[in-house]
PyMOL CGO cylinders between C-alpha atoms (Angstrom):
from pymol import cmd
from pymol.cgo import CYLINDER

trace = [
    CYLINDER, -161.92, 128.40, 278.02, -162.02, 127.11, 274.47, 0.3, 1, 1, 1, 1, 1, 1,
    CYLINDER, -162.02, 127.11, 274.47, -162.68, 123.45, 273.61, 0.3, 1, 1, 1, 1, 1, 1,
    CYLINDER, -162.68, 123.45, 273.61, -160.14, 122.92, 270.83, 0.3, 1, 1, 1, 1, 1, 1,
    CYLINDER, -160.14, 122.92, 270.83, -158.58, 120.34, 268.56, 0.3, 1, 1, 1, 1, 1, 1,
    CYLINDER, -158.58, 120.34, 268.56, -156.23, 120.13, 265.58, 0.3, 1, 1, 1, 1, 1, 1,
    CYLINDER, -156.23, 120.13, 265.58, -157.52, 118.35, 262.51, 0.3, 1, 1, 1, 1, 1, 1,
    CYLINDER, -157.52, 118.35, 262.51, -157.24, 117.45, 258.88, 0.3, 1, 1, 1, 1, 1, 1,
    CYLINDER, -157.24, 117.45, 258.88, -160.33, 118.66, 257.08, 0.3, 1, 1, 1, 1, 1, 1,
    CYLINDER, -160.33, 118.66, 257.08, -162.23, 116.65, 254.52, 0.3, 1, 1, 1, 1, 1, 1,
    CYLINDER, -162.23, 116.65, 254.52, -163.17, 119.00, 251.67, 0.3, 1, 1, 1, 1, 1, 1,
    CYLINDER, -163.17, 119.00, 251.67, -163.89, 116.74, 248.67, 0.3, 1, 1, 1, 1, 1, 1,
    CYLINDER, -163.89, 116.74, 248.67, -167.67, 117.03, 248.20, 0.3, 1, 1, 1, 1, 1, 1,
    CYLINDER, -167.67, 117.03, 248.20, -168.01, 113.76, 246.28, 0.3, 1, 1, 1, 1, 1, 1,
    CYLINDER, -168.01, 113.76, 246.28, -166.21, 111.84, 249.04, 0.3, 1, 1, 1, 1, 1, 1,
    CYLINDER, -166.21, 111.84, 249.04, -168.32, 113.56, 251.70, 0.3, 1, 1, 1, 1, 1, 1,
    CYLINDER, -168.32, 113.56, 251.70, -171.47, 112.59, 249.76, 0.3, 1, 1, 1, 1, 1, 1,
    CYLINDER, -171.47, 112.59, 249.76, -170.33, 108.95, 249.59, 0.3, 1, 1, 1, 1, 1, 1,
    CYLINDER, -170.33, 108.95, 249.59, -169.67, 108.88, 253.34, 0.3, 1, 1, 1, 1, 1, 1,
    CYLINDER, -169.67, 108.88, 253.34, -173.01, 110.54, 254.08, 0.3, 1, 1, 1, 1, 1, 1,
    CYLINDER, -173.01, 110.54, 254.08, -174.92, 108.04, 251.91, 0.3, 1, 1, 1, 1, 1, 1,
    CYLINDER, -174.92, 108.04, 251.91, -173.33, 105.18, 253.83, 0.3, 1, 1, 1, 1, 1, 1,
    CYLINDER, -173.33, 105.18, 253.83, -174.03, 106.67, 257.27, 0.3, 1, 1, 1, 1, 1, 1,
    CYLINDER, -174.03, 106.67, 257.27, -177.68, 107.12, 256.32, 0.3, 1, 1, 1, 1, 1, 1,
    CYLINDER, -177.68, 107.12, 256.32, -177.83, 103.38, 255.62, 0.3, 1, 1, 1, 1, 1, 1,
    CYLINDER, -177.83, 103.38, 255.62, -176.33, 102.69, 259.04, 0.3, 1, 1, 1, 1, 1, 1,
    CYLINDER, -176.33, 102.69, 259.04, -178.88, 104.97, 260.68, 0.3, 1, 1, 1, 1, 1, 1,
    CYLINDER, -178.88, 104.97, 260.68, -181.78, 102.98, 259.20, 0.3, 1, 1, 1, 1, 1, 1,
    CYLINDER, -181.78, 102.98, 259.20, -180.78, 100.04, 261.40, 0.3, 1, 1, 1, 1, 1, 1,
    CYLINDER, -180.78, 100.04, 261.40, -179.90, 102.00, 264.53, 0.3, 1, 1, 1, 1, 1, 1,
    CYLINDER, -179.90, 102.00, 264.53, -182.17, 105.01, 265.02, 0.3, 1, 1, 1, 1, 1, 1,
    CYLINDER, -182.17, 105.01, 265.02, -180.19, 106.16, 268.08, 0.3, 1, 1, 1, 1, 1, 1,
    CYLINDER, -180.19, 106.16, 268.08, -176.92, 106.17, 266.14, 0.3, 1, 1, 1, 1, 1, 1,
    CYLINDER, -176.92, 106.17, 266.14, -175.30, 109.61, 266.36, 0.3, 1, 1, 1, 1, 1, 1,
    CYLINDER, -175.30, 109.61, 266.36, -173.92, 110.49, 262.94, 0.3, 1, 1, 1, 1, 1, 1,
    CYLINDER, -173.92, 110.49, 262.94, -171.13, 112.98, 262.37, 0.3, 1, 1, 1, 1, 1, 1,
    CYLINDER, -171.13, 112.98, 262.37, -172.68, 115.74, 260.27, 0.3, 1, 1, 1, 1, 1, 1,
    CYLINDER, -172.68, 115.74, 260.27, -171.15, 116.04, 256.78, 0.3, 1, 1, 1, 1, 1, 1,
    CYLINDER, -171.15, 116.04, 256.78, -169.82, 119.54, 257.50, 0.3, 1, 1, 1, 1, 1, 1,
    CYLINDER, -169.82, 119.54, 257.50, -168.08, 118.21, 260.63, 0.3, 1, 1, 1, 1, 1, 1,
    CYLINDER, -168.08, 118.21, 260.63, -166.19, 115.32, 259.01, 0.3, 1, 1, 1, 1, 1, 1,
    CYLINDER, -166.19, 115.32, 259.01, -162.50, 115.55, 259.87, 0.3, 1, 1, 1, 1, 1, 1,
    CYLINDER, -162.50, 115.55, 259.87, -159.53, 113.50, 261.05, 0.3, 1, 1, 1, 1, 1, 1,
    CYLINDER, -159.53, 113.50, 261.05, -158.40, 114.49, 264.52, 0.3, 1, 1, 1, 1, 1, 1,
    CYLINDER, -158.40, 114.49, 264.52, -154.65, 114.95, 264.77, 0.3, 1, 1, 1, 1, 1, 1,
    CYLINDER, -154.65, 114.95, 264.77, -154.65, 116.20, 268.38, 0.3, 1, 1, 1, 1, 1, 1,
    CYLINDER, -154.65, 116.20, 268.38, -157.52, 116.82, 270.79, 0.3, 1, 1, 1, 1, 1, 1,
    CYLINDER, -157.52, 116.82, 270.79, -156.57, 119.63, 273.16, 0.3, 1, 1, 1, 1, 1, 1,
    CYLINDER, -156.57, 119.63, 273.16, -159.74, 119.75, 275.22, 0.3, 1, 1, 1, 1, 1, 1,
    CYLINDER, -159.74, 119.75, 275.22, -160.49, 122.92, 277.15, 0.3, 1, 1, 1, 1, 1, 1,
    CYLINDER, -160.49, 122.92, 277.15, -157.65, 125.41, 276.85, 0.3, 1, 1, 1, 1, 1, 1,
    CYLINDER, -157.65, 125.41, 276.85, -157.20, 128.94, 278.14, 0.3, 1, 1, 1, 1, 1, 1,
    CYLINDER, -157.20, 128.94, 278.14, -158.22, 131.57, 275.59, 0.3, 1, 1, 1, 1, 1, 1,
    CYLINDER, -158.22, 131.57, 275.59, -154.81, 133.24, 275.72, 0.3, 1, 1, 1, 1, 1, 1,
    CYLINDER, -154.81, 133.24, 275.72, -153.17, 129.95, 274.66, 0.3, 1, 1, 1, 1, 1, 1,
    CYLINDER, -153.17, 129.95, 274.66, -155.18, 129.69, 271.42, 0.3, 1, 1, 1, 1, 1, 1,
    CYLINDER, -155.18, 129.69, 271.42, -153.24, 132.33, 269.39, 0.3, 1, 1, 1, 1, 1, 1,
    CYLINDER, -153.24, 132.33, 269.39, -149.97, 130.67, 270.41, 0.3, 1, 1, 1, 1, 1, 1,
    CYLINDER, -149.97, 130.67, 270.41, -151.20, 127.26, 269.25, 0.3, 1, 1, 1, 1, 1, 1,
    CYLINDER, -151.20, 127.26, 269.25, -152.38, 128.77, 265.97, 0.3, 1, 1, 1, 1, 1, 1,
    CYLINDER, -152.38, 128.77, 265.97, -149.02, 130.46, 265.37, 0.3, 1, 1, 1, 1, 1, 1,
    CYLINDER, -149.02, 130.46, 265.37, -147.14, 127.25, 266.14, 0.3, 1, 1, 1, 1, 1, 1,
    CYLINDER, -147.14, 127.25, 266.14, -149.30, 125.30, 263.67, 0.3, 1, 1, 1, 1, 1, 1,
    CYLINDER, -149.30, 125.30, 263.67, -148.76, 127.84, 260.91, 0.3, 1, 1, 1, 1, 1, 1,
    CYLINDER, -148.76, 127.84, 260.91, -145.07, 128.57, 261.41, 0.3, 1, 1, 1, 1, 1, 1,
    CYLINDER, -145.07, 128.57, 261.41, -143.71, 125.25, 262.64, 0.3, 1, 1, 1, 1, 1, 1,
    CYLINDER, -143.71, 125.25, 262.64, -145.96, 122.68, 260.98, 0.3, 1, 1, 1, 1, 1, 1,
    CYLINDER, -145.96, 122.68, 260.98, -147.88, 123.92, 257.94, 0.3, 1, 1, 1, 1, 1, 1,
    CYLINDER, -147.88, 123.92, 257.94, -145.20, 126.05, 256.27, 0.3, 1, 1, 1, 1, 1, 1,
    CYLINDER, -145.20, 126.05, 256.27, -142.12, 123.86, 256.83, 0.3, 1, 1, 1, 1, 1, 1,
    CYLINDER, -142.12, 123.86, 256.83, -143.74, 120.43, 256.65, 0.3, 1, 1, 1, 1, 1, 1,
    CYLINDER, -143.74, 120.43, 256.65, -146.43, 120.89, 254.00, 0.3, 1, 1, 1, 1, 1, 1,
    CYLINDER, -146.43, 120.89, 254.00, -145.04, 123.87, 252.08, 0.3, 1, 1, 1, 1, 1, 1,
    CYLINDER, -145.04, 123.87, 252.08, -146.71, 123.81, 248.67, 0.3, 1, 1, 1, 1, 1, 1,
    CYLINDER, -146.71, 123.81, 248.67, -147.23, 120.05, 248.76, 0.3, 1, 1, 1, 1, 1, 1,
    CYLINDER, -147.23, 120.05, 248.76, -150.65, 118.58, 248.18, 0.3, 1, 1, 1, 1, 1, 1,
    CYLINDER, -150.65, 118.58, 248.18, -150.95, 115.04, 249.49, 0.3, 1, 1, 1, 1, 1, 1,
    CYLINDER, -150.95, 115.04, 249.49, -153.59, 112.62, 248.26, 0.3, 1, 1, 1, 1, 1, 1,
    CYLINDER, -153.59, 112.62, 248.26, -155.39, 110.26, 250.61, 0.3, 1, 1, 1, 1, 1, 1,
    CYLINDER, -155.39, 110.26, 250.61, -158.13, 107.68, 250.18, 0.3, 1, 1, 1, 1, 1, 1,
    CYLINDER, -158.13, 107.68, 250.18, -160.92, 106.74, 252.56, 0.3, 1, 1, 1, 1, 1, 1,
    CYLINDER, -160.92, 106.74, 252.56, -161.40, 103.00, 252.32, 0.3, 1, 1, 1, 1, 1, 1,
    CYLINDER, -161.40, 103.00, 252.32, -162.80, 100.39, 254.66, 0.3, 1, 1, 1, 1, 1, 1,
    CYLINDER, -162.80, 100.39, 254.66, -165.28, 100.68, 257.51, 0.3, 1, 1, 1, 1, 1, 1,
    CYLINDER, -165.28, 100.68, 257.51, -164.21, 99.61, 260.98, 0.3, 1, 1, 1, 1, 1, 1,
    CYLINDER, -164.21, 99.61, 260.98, -165.28, 99.96, 264.59, 0.3, 1, 1, 1, 1, 1, 1,
    CYLINDER, -165.28, 99.96, 264.59, -163.86, 100.53, 268.05, 0.3, 1, 1, 1, 1, 1, 1,
    CYLINDER, -163.86, 100.53, 268.05, -165.16, 99.40, 271.41, 0.3, 1, 1, 1, 1, 1, 1,
    CYLINDER, -165.16, 99.40, 271.41, -167.74, 96.88, 270.25, 0.3, 1, 1, 1, 1, 1, 1,
    CYLINDER, -167.74, 96.88, 270.25, -169.34, 99.16, 267.69, 0.3, 1, 1, 1, 1, 1, 1,
    CYLINDER, -169.34, 99.16, 267.69, -169.55, 102.27, 269.89, 0.3, 1, 1, 1, 1, 1, 1,
    CYLINDER, -169.55, 102.27, 269.89, -167.43, 104.17, 267.32, 0.3, 1, 1, 1, 1, 1, 1,
    CYLINDER, -167.43, 104.17, 267.32, -167.74, 103.56, 263.57, 0.3, 1, 1, 1, 1, 1, 1,
    CYLINDER, -167.74, 103.56, 263.57, -164.91, 104.87, 261.38, 0.3, 1, 1, 1, 1, 1, 1,
    CYLINDER, -164.91, 104.87, 261.38, -163.33, 104.75, 257.94, 0.3, 1, 1, 1, 1, 1, 1,
    CYLINDER, -163.33, 104.75, 257.94, -159.64, 103.99, 257.39, 0.3, 1, 1, 1, 1, 1, 1,
    CYLINDER, -159.64, 103.99, 257.39, -157.30, 106.51, 255.81, 0.3, 1, 1, 1, 1, 1, 1,
    CYLINDER, -157.30, 106.51, 255.81, -154.89, 105.26, 253.14, 0.3, 1, 1, 1, 1, 1, 1,
    CYLINDER, -154.89, 105.26, 253.14, -151.92, 107.18, 251.78, 0.3, 1, 1, 1, 1, 1, 1,
    CYLINDER, -151.92, 107.18, 251.78, -148.67, 108.51, 253.21, 0.3, 1, 1, 1, 1, 1, 1,
    CYLINDER, -148.67, 108.51, 253.21, -149.47, 107.71, 256.84, 0.3, 1, 1, 1, 1, 1, 1,
    CYLINDER, -149.47, 107.71, 256.84, -145.79, 107.98, 257.79, 0.3, 1, 1, 1, 1, 1, 1,
    CYLINDER, -145.79, 107.98, 257.79, -145.85, 111.66, 256.82, 0.3, 1, 1, 1, 1, 1, 1,
    CYLINDER, -145.85, 111.66, 256.82, -148.92, 112.23, 259.01, 0.3, 1, 1, 1, 1, 1, 1,
    CYLINDER, -148.92, 112.23, 259.01, -147.18, 110.38, 261.84, 0.3, 1, 1, 1, 1, 1, 1,
    CYLINDER, -147.18, 110.38, 261.84, -144.23, 112.76, 261.44, 0.3, 1, 1, 1, 1, 1, 1,
    CYLINDER, -144.23, 112.76, 261.44, -146.60, 115.75, 261.53, 0.3, 1, 1, 1, 1, 1, 1,
    CYLINDER, -146.60, 115.75, 261.53, -148.26, 114.37, 264.66, 0.3, 1, 1, 1, 1, 1, 1,
    CYLINDER, -148.26, 114.37, 264.66, -144.91, 113.68, 266.36, 0.3, 1, 1, 1, 1, 1, 1,
    CYLINDER, -144.91, 113.68, 266.36, -143.54, 117.14, 265.60, 0.3, 1, 1, 1, 1, 1, 1,
    CYLINDER, -143.54, 117.14, 265.60, -146.79, 118.79, 266.69, 0.3, 1, 1, 1, 1, 1, 1,
    CYLINDER, -146.79, 118.79, 266.69, -146.80, 116.86, 269.98, 0.3, 1, 1, 1, 1, 1, 1,
    CYLINDER, -146.80, 116.86, 269.98, -143.18, 117.77, 270.68, 0.3, 1, 1, 1, 1, 1, 1,
    CYLINDER, -143.18, 117.77, 270.68, -143.60, 121.48, 269.85, 0.3, 1, 1, 1, 1, 1, 1,
    CYLINDER, -143.60, 121.48, 269.85, -146.82, 121.85, 271.84, 0.3, 1, 1, 1, 1, 1, 1,
    CYLINDER, -146.82, 121.85, 271.84, -145.22, 120.17, 274.83, 0.3, 1, 1, 1, 1, 1, 1,
    CYLINDER, -145.22, 120.17, 274.83, -141.88, 121.97, 274.66, 0.3, 1, 1, 1, 1, 1, 1,
    CYLINDER, -141.88, 121.97, 274.66, -143.19, 125.46, 273.84, 0.3, 1, 1, 1, 1, 1, 1,
    CYLINDER, -143.19, 125.46, 273.84, -146.64, 125.58, 275.43, 0.3, 1, 1, 1, 1, 1, 1,
    CYLINDER, -146.64, 125.58, 275.43, -146.61, 122.80, 278.07, 0.3, 1, 1, 1, 1, 1, 1,
    CYLINDER, -146.61, 122.80, 278.07, -149.48, 120.96, 276.36, 0.3, 1, 1, 1, 1, 1, 1,
    CYLINDER, -149.48, 120.96, 276.36, -149.39, 117.33, 277.55, 0.3, 1, 1, 1, 1, 1, 1,
    CYLINDER, -149.39, 117.33, 277.55, -148.49, 114.70, 274.97, 0.3, 1, 1, 1, 1, 1, 1,
    CYLINDER, -148.49, 114.70, 274.97, -150.96, 112.03, 273.95, 0.3, 1, 1, 1, 1, 1, 1,
    CYLINDER, -150.96, 112.03, 273.95, -150.43, 108.75, 275.74, 0.3, 1, 1, 1, 1, 1, 1,
    CYLINDER, -150.43, 108.75, 275.74, -150.70, 106.81, 272.48, 0.3, 1, 1, 1, 1, 1, 1,
    CYLINDER, -150.70, 106.81, 272.48, -147.52, 106.98, 270.43, 0.3, 1, 1, 1, 1, 1, 1,
    CYLINDER, -147.52, 106.98, 270.43, -148.86, 105.46, 267.22, 0.3, 1, 1, 1, 1, 1, 1,
    CYLINDER, -148.86, 105.46, 267.22, -151.13, 107.72, 265.19, 0.3, 1, 1, 1, 1, 1, 1,
    CYLINDER, -151.13, 107.72, 265.19, -154.01, 105.77, 263.64, 0.3, 1, 1, 1, 1, 1, 1,
    CYLINDER, -154.01, 105.77, 263.64, -155.67, 108.24, 261.30, 0.3, 1, 1, 1, 1, 1, 1,
    CYLINDER, -155.67, 108.24, 261.30, -159.32, 107.49, 260.73, 0.3, 1, 1, 1, 1, 1, 1,
    CYLINDER, -159.32, 107.49, 260.73, -162.52, 109.34, 259.98, 0.3, 1, 1, 1, 1, 1, 1,
    CYLINDER, -162.52, 109.34, 259.98, -165.11, 108.88, 262.72, 0.3, 1, 1, 1, 1, 1, 1,
    CYLINDER, -165.11, 108.88, 262.72, -168.52, 108.73, 261.04, 0.3, 1, 1, 1, 1, 1, 1,
    CYLINDER, -168.52, 108.73, 261.04, -170.85, 107.65, 263.86, 0.3, 1, 1, 1, 1, 1, 1,
    CYLINDER, -170.85, 107.65, 263.86, -171.14, 106.85, 267.54, 0.3, 1, 1, 1, 1, 1, 1,
    CYLINDER, -171.14, 106.85, 267.54, -173.50, 104.41, 269.22, 0.3, 1, 1, 1, 1, 1, 1,
    CYLINDER, -173.50, 104.41, 269.22, -174.43, 104.63, 272.88, 0.3, 1, 1, 1, 1, 1, 1,
    CYLINDER, -174.43, 104.63, 272.88, -174.52, 101.05, 274.18, 0.3, 1, 1, 1, 1, 1, 1,
    CYLINDER, -174.52, 101.05, 274.18, -177.51, 101.88, 276.38, 0.3, 1, 1, 1, 1, 1, 1,
    CYLINDER, -177.51, 101.88, 276.38, -179.56, 102.85, 273.32, 0.3, 1, 1, 1, 1, 1, 1,
    CYLINDER, -179.56, 102.85, 273.32, -178.84, 99.93, 271.00, 0.3, 1, 1, 1, 1, 1, 1,
    CYLINDER, -178.84, 99.93, 271.00, -181.76, 98.49, 269.09, 0.3, 1, 1, 1, 1, 1, 1,
    CYLINDER, -181.76, 98.49, 269.09, -180.83, 94.83, 269.52, 0.3, 1, 1, 1, 1, 1, 1,
    CYLINDER, -180.83, 94.83, 269.52, -183.58, 93.74, 267.14, 0.3, 1, 1, 1, 1, 1, 1,
    CYLINDER, -183.58, 93.74, 267.14, -181.64, 95.30, 264.25, 0.3, 1, 1, 1, 1, 1, 1,
    CYLINDER, -181.64, 95.30, 264.25, -178.12, 95.03, 265.67, 0.3, 1, 1, 1, 1, 1, 1,
    CYLINDER, -178.12, 95.03, 265.67, -177.16, 91.97, 263.59, 0.3, 1, 1, 1, 1, 1, 1,
    CYLINDER, -177.16, 91.97, 263.59, -178.13, 93.83, 260.40, 0.3, 1, 1, 1, 1, 1, 1,
    CYLINDER, -178.13, 93.83, 260.40, -176.17, 96.88, 261.59, 0.3, 1, 1, 1, 1, 1, 1,
    CYLINDER, -176.17, 96.88, 261.59, -173.09, 94.80, 262.46, 0.3, 1, 1, 1, 1, 1, 1,
    CYLINDER, -173.09, 94.80, 262.46, -173.29, 92.98, 259.12, 0.3, 1, 1, 1, 1, 1, 1,
    CYLINDER, -173.29, 92.98, 259.12, -173.49, 96.28, 257.23, 0.3, 1, 1, 1, 1, 1, 1,
    CYLINDER, -173.49, 96.28, 257.23, -170.36, 97.54, 258.99, 0.3, 1, 1, 1, 1, 1, 1,
    CYLINDER, -170.36, 97.54, 258.99, -168.49, 94.27, 258.42, 0.3, 1, 1, 1, 1, 1, 1,
    CYLINDER, -168.49, 94.27, 258.42, -169.54, 93.97, 254.76, 0.3, 1, 1, 1, 1, 1, 1,
    CYLINDER, -169.54, 93.97, 254.76, -168.01, 97.37, 254.02, 0.3, 1, 1, 1, 1, 1, 1,
    CYLINDER, -168.01, 97.37, 254.02, -164.54, 96.74, 255.40, 0.3, 1, 1, 1, 1, 1, 1,
    CYLINDER, -164.54, 96.74, 255.40, -163.16, 97.16, 251.86, 0.3, 1, 1, 1, 1, 1, 1,
    CYLINDER, -163.16, 97.16, 251.86, -165.53, 99.82, 250.54, 0.3, 1, 1, 1, 1, 1, 1,
    CYLINDER, -165.53, 99.82, 250.54, -163.83, 102.83, 248.94, 0.3, 1, 1, 1, 1, 1, 1,
    CYLINDER, -163.83, 102.83, 248.94, -165.45, 106.19, 249.67, 0.3, 1, 1, 1, 1, 1, 1,
    CYLINDER, -165.45, 106.19, 249.67, -163.19, 108.41, 247.62, 0.3, 1, 1, 1, 1, 1, 1,
    CYLINDER, -163.19, 108.41, 247.62, -160.10, 110.57, 247.71, 0.3, 1, 1, 1, 1, 1, 1,
    CYLINDER, -160.10, 110.57, 247.71, -159.23, 113.94, 249.16, 0.3, 1, 1, 1, 1, 1, 1,
    CYLINDER, -159.23, 113.94, 249.16, -156.28, 116.30, 249.28, 0.3, 1, 1, 1, 1, 1, 1,
    CYLINDER, -156.28, 116.30, 249.28, -154.37, 117.48, 252.33, 0.3, 1, 1, 1, 1, 1, 1,
    CYLINDER, -154.37, 117.48, 252.33, -152.11, 120.53, 252.35, 0.3, 1, 1, 1, 1, 1, 1,
    CYLINDER, -152.11, 120.53, 252.35, -152.29, 121.62, 256.00, 0.3, 1, 1, 1, 1, 1, 1,
    CYLINDER, -152.29, 121.62, 256.00, -153.69, 120.94, 259.44, 0.3, 1, 1, 1, 1, 1, 1,
    CYLINDER, -153.69, 120.94, 259.44, -156.28, 123.27, 260.95, 0.3, 1, 1, 1, 1, 1, 1,
    CYLINDER, -156.28, 123.27, 260.95, -156.99, 124.57, 264.43, 0.3, 1, 1, 1, 1, 1, 1,
    CYLINDER, -156.99, 124.57, 264.43, -160.64, 124.10, 265.38, 0.3, 1, 1, 1, 1, 1, 1,
    CYLINDER, -160.64, 124.10, 265.38, -163.03, 125.13, 268.13, 0.3, 1, 1, 1, 1, 1, 1,
    CYLINDER, -163.03, 125.13, 268.13, -165.78, 122.76, 269.25, 0.3, 1, 1, 1, 1, 1, 1,
    CYLINDER, -165.78, 122.76, 269.25, -168.92, 124.25, 270.72, 0.3, 1, 1, 1, 1, 1, 1,
    CYLINDER, -168.92, 124.25, 270.72, -171.13, 121.58, 272.26, 0.3, 1, 1, 1, 1, 1, 1,
    CYLINDER, -171.13, 121.58, 272.26, -174.88, 122.03, 271.81, 0.3, 1, 1, 1, 1, 1, 1,
    CYLINDER, -174.88, 122.03, 271.81, -177.89, 119.75, 272.46, 0.3, 1, 1, 1, 1, 1, 1,
    CYLINDER, -177.89, 119.75, 272.46, -178.13, 119.22, 268.68, 0.3, 1, 1, 1, 1, 1, 1,
    CYLINDER, -178.13, 119.22, 268.68, -174.47, 118.22, 268.43, 0.3, 1, 1, 1, 1, 1, 1,
    CYLINDER, -174.47, 118.22, 268.43, -171.08, 119.92, 268.19, 0.3, 1, 1, 1, 1, 1, 1,
    CYLINDER, -171.08, 119.92, 268.19, -170.45, 122.96, 266.04, 0.3, 1, 1, 1, 1, 1, 1,
    CYLINDER, -170.45, 122.96, 266.04, -166.91, 123.22, 264.69, 0.3, 1, 1, 1, 1, 1, 1,
    CYLINDER, -166.91, 123.22, 264.69, -165.38, 126.51, 263.64, 0.3, 1, 1, 1, 1, 1, 1,
    CYLINDER, -165.38, 126.51, 263.64, -161.89, 127.42, 262.49, 0.3, 1, 1, 1, 1, 1, 1,
    CYLINDER, -161.89, 127.42, 262.49, -159.70, 129.25, 264.98, 0.3, 1, 1, 1, 1, 1, 1,
    CYLINDER, -159.70, 129.25, 264.98, -157.67, 131.87, 263.11, 0.3, 1, 1, 1, 1, 1, 1,
    CYLINDER, -157.67, 131.87, 263.11, -155.59, 134.61, 264.71, 0.3, 1, 1, 1, 1, 1, 1,
]
cmd.load_cgo(trace, "trace")
């Protein structure tokens, strides 16, 4: 079994640095906050979970032939990371993606349909794609309530902060190996 997902990678080093500087500030107020490592920053398009190893080359081929080549072609799309937000009462901290979200929704829809029709991969229950960059997770059982107001204020004060731009010209197929130190992501290429 391979734990796999399909993602948009964040490659702009200046933008990654800006995100990392902000997450370090968050961590000062919540020591138990689990930050996403800079090399692991990505936008998940589709989480596949554990898949059979023999399915992986088929998924890769589908991504390359039916999504990346026909939908992206030689296009390079520009996106901006701007505005910090949170899900589930601050258990997930994220940054909003701005740009041609409709195009990414089309990519997501086509990917879902092709995976389901050709490889029997179940579709996501959520129809609307809300692209965001997860930057940190907070386990509610480990919250430092003494500093939580400062932490919450820092998140809320940065709802309009711009972190930078990055280019997108494809989606990638990734493997996630879970370790005690955190996940290790590697490209799946066949």
